[in-house]
NUKETI-787900 format. One record per residue: y, z, x of N, C-alpha, C, O in turn; residue in one letter; residue number from 1. Coordinates in pm, whole numbers. Layout:
BEGIN
NODE     nc2     nc3     nc1    cac2    cac3    cac1     cc2     cc3     cc1     oc2     oc3     oc1  marnu  lolo
NODE       Y       Z       X       Y       Z       X       Y       Z       X       Y       Z       X      A   NUM
...
This chain:
BEGIN
NODE     nc2     nc3     nc1    cac2    cac3    cac1     cc2     cc3     cc1     oc2     oc3     oc1  marnu  lolo
NODE    4744    2388    8042    4784    2252    8096    4761    2174    7950    4661    2179    7879      M     1
NODE    4898    2092    7923    4853    1989    7805    4775    1838    7833    4803    1755    7919      I     2
NODE    4701    1834    7762    4599    1741    7812    4683    1602    7743    4775    1610    7662      T     3
NODE    4618    1459    7805    4669    1337    7727    4661    1308    7591    4708    1207    7539      P     4
NODE    4611    1380    7545    4575    1376    7399    4673    1417    7299    4686    1375    7184      G     5
NODE    4762    1537    7383    4835    1627    7313    4970    1626    7359    5057    1709    7334      R     6
NODE    4979    1522    7430    5127    1474    7507    5232    1432    7402    5352    1457    7418      A     7
NODE    5184    1368    7297    5284    1321    7206    5340    1446    7132    5457    1447    7094      L     8
NODE    5267    1539    7115    5284    1670    7048    5389    1743    7113    5480    1791    7044      D     9
NODE    5387    1762    7290    5495    1806    7360    5527    1737    7488    5501    1767    7605      H    10
NODE    5593    1631    7429    5625    1518    7555    5676    1586    7685    5619    1576    7794      P    11
NODE    5807    1668    7656    5854    1705    7784    5787    1806    7867    5814    1816    7987      E    12
NODE    5683    1898    7796    5607    1967    7886    5527    1881    7935    5510    1909    8053      A    13
NODE    5463    1781    7900    5350    1709    7973    5420    1638    8114    5365    1633    8224      F    14
NODE    5539    1592    8084    5603    1533    8195    5619    1621    8288    5589    1588    8403      I    15
NODE    5669    1750    8264    5701    1842    8367    5552    1861    8421    5538    1849    8543      L    16
NODE    5473    1880    8365    5350    1898    8419    5299    1801    8496    5237    1841    8594      E    17
NODE    5308    1684    8480    5227    1584    8550    5299    1478    8647    5250    1381    8704      N    18
NODE    5447    1534    8648    5534    1445    8742    5590    1550    8877    5569    1671    8883      T    19
NODE    5654    1482    8962    5737    1552    9046    5904    1490    9052    5945    1379    9083      R    20
NODE    5959    1584    9019    6104    1530    9056    6154    1447    9209    6175    1521    9305      L    21
NODE    6169    1328    9224    6175    1289    9349    6246    1146    9317    6236    1090    9208      Q    22
NODE    6324    1093    9431    6382     985    9427    6305     851    9427    6182     859    9426      S    23
NODE    6364     727    9429    6300     599    9434    6364     532    9580    6485     545    9601      S    24
NODE    6290     469    9666    6324     425    9768    6455     360    9785    6533     386    9876      P    25
NODE    6478     259    9676    6609     197    9671    6729     245    9641    6839     196    9666      L    26
NODE    6691     385    9562    6800     410    9465    6805     616    9488    6791     701    9400      V    27
NODE    6827     633    9622    6797     781    9643    6907     883    9586    6895    1004    9610      P    28
NODE    7012     832    9512    7110     910    9477    7062     947    9317    7132    1003    9233      E    29
NODE    6924     900    9302    6884     919    9168    6760     997    9158    6657     949    9204      I    30
NODE    6760    1120    9100    6623    1172    9094    6576    1164    8973    6647    1169    8872      Q    31
NODE    6424    1150    8975    6343    1090    8835    6224    1170    8822    6180    1197    8933      L    32
NODE    6168    1211    8744    6026    1260    8712    5942    1172    8714    5934    1099    8616      H    33
NODE    5863    1153    8813    5760    1032    8861    5623    1076    8902    5612    1185    8959      L    34
NODE    5539    1016    8882    5403    1027    8910    5371     962    9028    5412     847    9038      A    35
NODE    5291    1021    9142    5253     989    9247    5113    1018    9285    5042    1080    9206      D    36
NODE    5065     977    9403    4938     992    9427    4838    1112    9430    4716    1123    9436      E    37
NODE    4937    1191    9425    4895    1390    9419    4863    1399    9285    4753    1455    9276      M    38
NODE    4908    1370    9175    4915    1414    9070    4831    1329    8965    4826    1207    8950      L    39
NODE    4762    1442    8892    4644    1368    8792    4687    1245    8700    4601    1165    8666      P    40
NODE    4807    1230    8663    4847    1127    8573    4841     964    8642    4819     859    8582      L    41
NODE    4868     988    8790    4851     850    8860    4719     813    8853    4693     693    8861      W    42
NODE    4597     923    8836    4460     861    8852    4378     830    8718    4263     788    8703      K    43
NODE    4460     860    8640    4406     809    8451    4438     656    8440    4539     586    8448      L    44
NODE    4280     637    8414    4256     467    8391    4343     423    8243    4401     514    8183      T    45
NODE    4346     323    8205    4396     253    8093    4315     300    7955    4363     338    7848      E    46
NODE    4187     286    7991    4073     335    7899    4121     444    7853    4165     460    7739      A    47
NODE    4111     550    7969    4127     712    7947    4259     725    7860    4257     784    7752      E    48
NODE    4363     673    7908    4476     686    7822    4483     644    7659    4559     699    7579      L    49
NODE    4377     520    7621    4363     479    7518    4299     549    7425    4334     563    7308      D    50
NODE    4199     596    7480    4105     722    7400    4204     807    7369    4218     815    7247      A    51
NODE    4286     881    7438    4365    1015    7405    4478     947    7327    4564    1025    7286      S    52
NODE    4494     819    7297    4599     771    7231    4766     772    7288    4868     752    7222      G    53
NODE    4753     803    7435    4866     793    7491    4908     627    7534    4815     549    7556      L    54
NODE    5012     592    7542    5027     458    7583    5033     458    7754    5041     566    7812      P    55
NODE    5031     379    7800    5027     385    7975    5186     422    8004    5284     383    7941      P    56
NODE    5181     513    8130    5307     568    8151    5389     502    8216    5387     531    8336      P    57
NODE    5480     403    8180    5515     295    8251    5664     364    8287    5732     314    8376      W    58
NODE    5714     493    8204    5804     555    8241    5800     658    8343    5890     742    8357      W    59
NODE    5684     650    8421    5638     743    8495    5630     700    8654    5558     756    8737      A    60
NODE    5720     590    8681    5701     481    8751    5857     428    8792    5930     389    8700      F    61
NODE    5900     428    8914    6024     334    8941    6025     174    8984    6037     127    9097      A    62
NODE    6008     102    8852    5957     -33    8871    6084    -116    8938    6203     -83    8931      W    63
NODE    6035    -223    8999    6106    -306    9098    6250    -344    9043    6359    -315    9090      A    64
NODE    6219    -416    8929    6341    -465    8873    6461    -381    8838    6579    -412    8850      G    65
NODE    6385    -220    8773    6517    -151    8723    6576     -89    8856    6698     -77    8851      G    66
NODE    6507     -39    8991    6531     -29    9116    6633     -80    9137    6740     -20    9148      Q    67
NODE    6613    -224    9148    6734    -337    9196    6812    -344    9106    6911    -386    9166      A    68
NODE    6847    -331    8982    6942    -343    8894    7007    -203    8910    7128    -212    8925      L    69
NODE    6967     -97    8912    7032      56    8944    7135      24    9044    7257      21    9033      A    70
NODE    7045      -2    9160    7105     -31    9298    7241     -82    9270    7348     -22    9286      R    71
NODE    7218    -225    9216    7337    -315    9204    7456    -247    9130    7571    -247    9174      H    72
NODE    7414    -182    9001    7517    -126    8939    7594      -9    8995    7710      14    8961      I    73
NODE    7524      70    9087    7587     180    9193    7659      95    9296    7770     141    9324      L    74
NODE    7639      31    9333    7736    -104    9426    7856    -149    9382    7964    -158    9440      D    75
NODE    7819    -178    9267    7931    -238    9198    7951    -199    9062    7904    -258    8964      H    76
NODE    8047     -66    9061    8052      26    8956    8161     -63    8854    8155     -38    8734      P    77
NODE    8254    -161    8898    8332    -236    8808    8255    -312    8723    8324    -362    8634      E    78
NODE    8141    -339    8716    8066    -435    8625    8036    -320    8496    8014    -372    8387      L    79
NODE    8034    -187    8500    8032    -128    8392    8114       9    8402    8074     118    8361      V    80
NODE    8220     -14    8456    8313      80    8429    8397      84    8295    8459     -11    8248      R    81
NODE    8387     218    8238    8417     193    8092    8358     129    7967    8405     116    7854      G    82
NODE    8239      92    8020    8168     -34    7922    8084      75    7818    8074     197    7836      A    83
NODE    8031       7    7716    7950      81    7618    7838       1    7664    7838    -122    7653      R    84
NODE    7723      77    7725    7574       9    7791    7486      32    7682    7482     132    7610      V    85
NODE    7403     -91    7678    7268     -59    7644    7189     -97    7753    7207    -196    7823      L    86
NODE    7059      27    7771    6981     -30    7898    6853     -47    7793    6820      49    7723      D    87
NODE    6797    -146    7788    6685    -203    7730    6566    -168    7766    6555    -165    7888      F    88
NODE    6470    -141    7709    6340    -114    7770    6352      -2    7895    6315     -37    8007      A    89
NODE    6398     119    7874    6478     181    7948    6358     239    8069    6383     236    8190      T    90
NODE    6249     281    8022    6132     322    8120    6187     461    8128    6238     523    8034      G    91
NODE    6169     507    8265    6240     623    8350    6390     662    8305    6433     776    8319      S    92
NODE    6458     568    8255    6597     586    8232    6700     561    8361    6812     610    8367      G    93
NODE    6651     492    8442    6744     488    8583    6833     395    8587    6920     409    8673      I    94
NODE    6839     270    8496    6928     224    8477    7052     246    8392    7164     202    8417      V    95
NODE    7009     333    8272    7123     410    8218    7183     532    8305    7302     556    8284      A    96
NODE    7121     607    8395    7180     704    8456    7286     651    8533    7398     701    8537      I    97
NODE    7233     500    8627    7294     461    8697    7427     435    8665    7519     467    8741      A    98
NODE    7451     364    8524    7554     340    8448    7635     454    8432    7749     453    8477      A    99
NODE    7594     545    8379    7679     668    8351    7754     698    8503    7874     722    8514      M   100
NODE    7676     693    8595    7705     720    8739    7822     632    8773    7922     680    8828      K   101
NODE    7812     521    8746    7901     424    8788    8055     439    8690    8150     372    8729      A   102
NODE    8070     517    8578    8166     514    8530    8143     471    8383    8252     452    8328      G   103
NODE    8049     451    8309    8050     389    8184    8094     466    8090    8090     589    8100      A   104
NODE    8141     400    7982    8221     525    7849    8065     563    7811    8042     683    7813      M   105
NODE    7963     483    7778    7853     566    7737    7749     462    7763    7776     342    7773      S   106
NODE    7627     514    7775    7496     448    7782    7395     496    7670    7393     614    7634      A   107
NODE    7315     406    7621    7209     413    7483    7088     354    7587    7083     241    7635      R   108
NODE    7014     442    7601    6876     423    7627    6777     400    7556    6715     504    7533      A   109
NODE    6720     284    7498    6638     234    7410    6485     226    7495    6471     201    7614      N   110
NODE    6394     252    7411    6254     225    7452    6171     262    7351    6196     371    7298      D   111
NODE    6062     188    7305    5990     209    7161    5861     319    7216    5774     343    7132      I   112
NODE    5850     378    7341    5766     453    7391    5827     596    7361    5918     631    7436      D   113
NODE    5794     671    7276    5823     808    7252    5811     887    7383    5876     991    7390      P   114
NODE    5726     844    7505    5723     929    7614    5809     865    7719    5792     912    7832      M   115
NODE    5882     786    7710    5987     736    7776    6123     773    7753    6213     762    7836      A   116
NODE    6136     826    7614    6227     864    7551    6240    1022    7585    6351    1075    7579      I   117
NODE    6146    1083    7613    6128    1226    7665    6175    1210    7774    6261    1295    7798      A   118
NODE    6152    1111    7884    6134    1109    8025    6285    1067    8053    6334    1099    8161      A   119
NODE    6348    1007    7974    6485     976    8017    6589    1096    7994    6683    1127    8067      T   120
NODE    6543    1167    7856    6639    1307    7845    6615    1368    7972    6714    1413    8030      R   121
NODE    6480    1381    8037    6481    1487    8150    6542    1444    8262    6617    1513    8331      L   122
NODE    6506    1309    8288    6577    1237    8401    6726    1247    8398    6782    1284    8502      N   123
NODE    6814    1211    8269    6934    1251    8286    6974    1382    8288    7090    1402    8322      A   124
NODE    6898    1486    8257    6968    1596    8278    6942    1665    8416    6992    1774    8443      E   125
NODE    6869    1605    8492    6822    1620    8619    6931    1568    8688    6973    1628    8787      A   126
NODE    6989    1452    8643    7118    1393    8733    7243    1430    8677    7344    1403    8743      N   127
NODE    7255    1498    8548    7392    1566    8506    7477    1462    8455    7599    1460    8471      G   128
NODE    7418    1383    8399    7484    1276    8293    7422    1288    8180    7312    1341    8164      V   129
NODE    7520    1216    8061    7461    1231    7933    7420    1093    7900    7494    1002    7937      H   130
NODE    7315    1066    7836    7258     940    7781    7182     942    7655    7079    1006    7632      V   131
NODE    7242     866    7579    7194     869    7441    7069     791    7436    7058     692    7508      R   132
NODE    6974     827    7358    6829     788    7354    6822     705    7208    6899     728    7114      V   133
NODE    6702     590    7207    6690     553    7113    6557     493    7104    6526     418    7196      S   134
NODE    6470     512    7008    6352     436    6978    6324     309    6917    6216     250    6916      A   135
NODE    6439     273    6865    6430     175    6754    6393      17    6806    6447     -16    6912      D   136
NODE    6314     -72    6748    6290    -185    6806    6434    -255    6791    6485    -262    6679      N   137
NODE    6498    -308    6903    6630    -349    6866    6624    -501    6883    6731    -562    6881      L   138
NODE    6501    -574    6900    6502    -688    6936    6528    -791    6824    6459    -807    6723      V   139
NODE    6636    -854    6858    6681    -972    6729    6780    -913    6651    6829    -978    6560      G   140
NODE    6828    -765    6680    6973    -696    6605    7066    -764    6670    7058    -812    6783      Q   141
NODE    7164    -768    6587    7313    -778    6646    7377    -673    6749    7342    -554    6750      P   142
NODE    7444    -710    6809    7508    -599    6909    7554    -483    6785    7561    -485    6662      S   143
NODE    7577    -403    6873    7599    -258    6821    7718    -210    6901    7745     -95    6936      H   144
NODE    7787    -326    6924    7922    -296    6979    7904    -284    7185    7986    -248    7269      G   145
NODE    7778    -329    7198    7790    -310    7350    7823    -417    7406    7788    -530    7375      W   146
NODE    7915    -373    7518    7976    -448    7633    7884    -477    7734    7879    -598    7755      T   147
NODE    7814    -413    7800    7696    -453    7877    7557    -420    7816    7538    -324    7742      A   148
NODE    7449    -520    7858    7348    -491    7825    7255    -524    7953    7234    -633    8006      V   149
NODE    7202    -391    7989    7109    -416    8106    6959    -407    8059    6933    -348    7955      L   150
NODE    6851    -472    8143    6709    -467    8117    6665    -503    8283    6707    -588    8362      A   151
NODE    6566    -403    8293    6517    -404    8425    6354    -435    8396    6295    -354    8325      G   152
NODE    6288    -539    8443    6153    -559    8454    6097    -566    8342    6015    -480    8310      D   153
NODE    6131    -670    8259    6054    -678    8126    5966    -814    8112    5880    -810    8024      I   154
NODE    5976    -910    8175    5915   -1035    8171    5758   -1042    8213    5710   -1136    8277      C   155
NODE    5689    -936    8170    5526    -930    8242    5458    -953    8111    5335    -941    8117      Y   156
NODE    5508    -983    7991    5411   -1020    7893    5472   -1108    7763    5567   -1076    7692      E   157
NODE    5394   -1223    7754    5407   -1301    7622    5343   -1225    7496    5253   -1143    7506      Q   158
NODE    5401   -1264    7384    5519   -1335    7339    5649   -1268    7369    5747   -1341    7381      P   159
NODE    5667   -1114    7385    5761   -1038    7405    5873   -1089    7503    5994   -1075    7480      L   160
NODE    5829   -1141    7598    5937   -1200    7705    6020   -1288    7637    6143   -1287    7646      A   161
NODE    5932   -1390    7545    6020   -1504    7488    6121   -1456    7371    6218   -1523    7335      G   162
NODE    6082   -1329    7315    6144   -1282    7209    6296   -1209    7258    6413   -1216    7218      E   163
NODE    6228   -1139    7361    6377   -1094    7447    6491   -1182    7498    6612   -1161    7495      V   164
NODE    6408   -1306    7554    6500   -1362    7627    6573   -1445    7521    6674   -1498    7567      E   165
NODE    6554   -1467    7414    6643   -1549    7297    6748   -1428    7254    6869   -1432    7233      T   166
NODE    6668   -1332    7249    6788   -1221    7201    6894   -1175    7304    7004   -1140    7262      W   167
NODE    6869   -1174    7429    6932   -1141    7542    7073   -1259    7537    7195   -1239    7534      L   168
NODE    6990   -1385    7539    7088   -1514    7535    7187   -1517    7406    7288   -1589    7411      K   169
NODE    7163   -1449    7303    7242   -1472    7182    7338   -1359    7179    7426   -1354    7093      S   170
NODE    7316   -1227    7315    7426   -1145    7332    7509   -1160    7428    7612   -1097    7451      L   171
NODE    7452   -1261    7492    7569   -1283    7656    7683   -1326    7600    7772   -1306    7683      A   172
NODE    7741   -1390    7471    7861   -1432    7467    7961   -1338    7450    8081   -1363    7454      G   173
NODE    7896   -1195    7423    8039   -1078    7379    7991    -983    7472    8070    -890    7490      D   174
NODE    7857    -979    7555    7865    -872    7630    7831    -938    7766    7818   -1061    7762      A   175
NODE    7812    -864    7908    7780    -883    7995    7611    -820    8022    7576    -703    8006      L   176
NODE    7526    -934    8065    7398    -925    8024    7328    -943    8158    7330   -1053    8213      V   177
NODE    7266    -835    8214    7211    -834    8351    7058    -831    8305    7016    -789    8198      L   178
NODE    6985    -886    8410    6823    -829    8425    6805    -829    8560    6875    -901    8633      M   179
NODE    6709    -749    8606    6635    -720    8736    6484    -756    8729    6406    -714    8643      G   180
NODE    6461    -821    8810    6304    -888    8804    6276    -914    8929    6357    -961    9009      D   181
NODE    6115    -873    8965    6061    -885    9088    5969   -1032    9073    5861   -1040    9131      P   182
NODE    6018   -1140    8993    5956   -1246    9011    5825   -1220    8893    5711   -1241    8936      G   183
NODE    5836   -1186    8782    5747   -1191    8677    5686   -1304    8634    5744   -1412    8648      R   184
NODE    5567   -1297    8580    5526   -1458    8514    5616   -1526    8417    5638   -1647    8418      T   185
NODE    5674   -1429    8320    5726   -1481    8225    5892   -1495    8248    5955   -1531    8148      Y   186
NODE    5953   -1474    8348    6099   -1491    8386    6153   -1588    8327    6094   -1693    8352      L   187
NODE    6266   -1604    8237    6327   -1726    8174    6374   -1824    8284    6438   -1793    8385      P   188
NODE    6326   -1961    8244    6359   -2049    8373    6499   -2102    8334    6523   -2191    8416      K   189
NODE    6593   -2091    8257    6703   -2115    8256    6803   -2060    8197    6767   -1954    8145      T   190
NODE    6916   -2084    8180    7035   -2003    8123    7086   -1861    8206    7170   -1784    8159      G   191
NODE    7027   -1844    8321    7089   -1706    8435    7122   -1774    8552    7074   -1877    8601      M   192
NODE    7222   -1691    8593    7242   -1705    8731    7222   -1608    8821    7230   -1495    8773      T   193
NODE    7194   -1616    8955    7123   -1513    9055    7275   -1473    9089    7375   -1541    9105      R   194
NODE    7252   -1337    9094    7403   -1261    9139    7373   -1167    9259    7465   -1109    9318      I   195
NODE    7228   -1152    9299    7175   -1031    9393    7052   -1034    9401    6971   -1053    9311      A   196
NODE    7026   -1009    9557    6852   -1015    9593    6843    -889    9631    6948    -838    9670      E   197
NODE    6703    -795    9631    6681    -682    9707    6539    -683    9732    6450    -733    9664      Y   198
NODE    6531    -611    9852    6381    -583    9878    6332    -458    9863    6367    -375    9947      R   199
NODE    6232    -411    9742    6243    -301    9699    6077    -219    9746    5976    -264    9691      V   200
NODE    6068    -142    9813    5922     -81    9868    5860     -24    9757    5920      52    9681      E   201
NODE    5723     -62    9739    5672     -24    9649    5521      -2    9674    5499      -4    9796      T   202
NODE    5415      18    9606    5302      65    9650    5191     -37    9588    5228     -97    9487      T   203
NODE    5069     -63    9633    4964    -143    9622    4917    -115    9513    4885    -211    9442      R   204
NODE    4899      12    9465    4884      77    9345    4919      14    9231    4841      -8    9139      E   205
NODE    5029     -17    9233    5127     -57    9105    5162    -224    9155    5169    -304    9062      L   206
NODE    5178    -262    9253    5215    -405    9284    5102    -452    9382    5014    -382    9431      E   207
NODE    5133    -623    9405    5014    -687    9499    5092    -704    9623    5062    -792    9703      D   208
NODE    5215    -605    9647    5248    -645    9795    5335    -496    9803    5386    -439    9706      N   209
NODE    5337    -448    9952    5431    -312    9989    5555    -323    9951    5622    -225    9918      D   210
NODE    5611    -475    9954    5780    -504    9906    5758    -611    9833    5672    -697    9849      V   211
NODE    5885    -598    9708    5879    -667    9612    6044    -771    9617    6150    -714    9590      R   212
NODE    6042    -857    9638    6178    -932    9661    6217    -950    9492    6158   -1014    9405      H   213
NODE    6337    -869    9484    6343    -845    9336    6498    -927    9330    6574    -924    9427      T   214
NODE    6526    -985    9230    6651   -1032    9196    6737    -990    9064    6684    -979    8953      T   215
NODE    6843    -974    9084    6928    -935    8969    7020   -1073    8917    7103   -1141    8976      V   216
NODE    6960   -1081    8773    7018   -1220    8711    7114   -1190    8620    7122   -1080    8565      W   217
NODE    7203   -1300    8596    7315   -1271    8449    7299   -1404    8376    7303   -1523    8409      R   218
NODE    7273   -1313    8224    7264   -1437    8158    7404   -1483    8129    7502   -1411    8115      F   219
NODE    7396   -1647    8120    7518   -1714    8096    7534   -1718    7966    7435   -1739    7897      E   220
NODE    7671   -1699    7901    7700   -1720    7763    7655   -1878    7712    7674   -1913    7596      P   221
């Protein structure tokens, strides 16, 4: 067994050992390598992870914002059909995978966590789609030709949320920019239009409710 301290040396093997391939409640079409109550990864505390040098495994859970955004993309494929998509802070890769299933020309899944990058590779393979991955810090960079920029559940921490808000608003003039958010504290207060709402089943191990009312927002140019 690969311990958390060796996870970054063998990320794919660690993910396969500590997750199960399963679907999320709102997006049953997509299979993801996820942690659950039956797996040791679920029970690791933040202190234990920090001691081993492993970031919190955000990639191992299908967060409400990402589920809602993926659901919306699958139900409205015209939003990304033929598009060059950036899935920012991809986590599990669920949004990038949904974009490819909906007919995107390409999808680039970006996350600074190397474990998320490994998980996205495995999840894309499990769903039979090709997703490019990138661990670069893209915040503040100009567009790389993206025609759709998608971000799920990223407004949980300052000052990052403020920096990302400014960046996404700067991209909205040339690309469709969508965000899925279940009411996080640092959600932008202006410059967005509500385009869809979903009830996302979750667990009290991750959230403070069994269901999160989650909104898909469009950034206005």
